N, C-alpha and C positions, 0 to 999 in steps of 0.2 A: 641306417636302420634306426627307428625310434622305438623306445619302450615307454610304458607308462609306469610311474611310480607314485607312491604316496608316503610321506613321512608321518608316522602316527606317534603320538605321545599319549600314553594311557597310564594314569597314576604315576608310578615311579620308573617307567621304562619308555624309551623311544626306540622305534624300529622302522625299517623300510619295508613296504609292501610293493612287490613288483608283479605286474601282470605279465603272464607268459602264455604261449600257445599251449593248447591241450596236449599235443604230443610230448612236450617237456614234462608235464605233470603225469602223463601215463607211464613214463619210464622213471622209476624211483632213482636209478643211478644218475640219470640226466638231471633230475630235479636236485639231488644232493650236490652234484657237481656245480650246477648253476648257483645254488646258495653259496657254496664255498667261493666261487669266483666273484660273486657280487659282494660278499662280505669283505673279501680282500680289497676290492675297489673302494669300498665304503669305510675303510679304516676300522673294520671289526664291528660296525653297527649291525645288530641282529637283522636278519632278512627273512621274510615270509613270502612265498610265492602264491599267486592266485590265478585261477583261470576264470573267465567270465563268458556268459552267453552273449548273443547278439544284442541284447538290451543292456549289457554291462552288469548284469546280476552275477555275483560270484557263484561258481558251481563246485569249486574245490579249492582247498588250501593245502600248502605243504610248508613245513617248517617246525620249529620247536612247538611243543604242545601248548605251552603257556601263551605263545603268540596266537596260535589258532583259536584258543578260547577267547582271547581279547577281540579277535576279528569277528568271531561269531556273534559277539554282543553288539557290533557296530553295523550300521547300514552302509553299503558300499557307496551310496550316493553322498554320504556324509564324509567320505574320504577326500582329501585334497589332492586329487590326481593331477599330475603334470607330465608332459612329454619330455624325454631327454634323449639325446643322441647316444647310441651305443657304438663305440669305436673299438 
């Protein structure tokens, strides 16, 4: 399985944005669990989740409120997306 991620550095903070399927975002406990698992894999790097429509436009964000605000100020096309294997 592949997931898309983007490492974002905004002013004084770096964090990872991970694209997830809509069902993950629709279930708050799944979203929270996903963030916990990914942060553990990324040595504590803050994580924000995003769902996107068929054109890649973000439709929802989940994570710390300060990260969501930073993401709202960015265009998703400006994010450095890359595919990584999820094992």
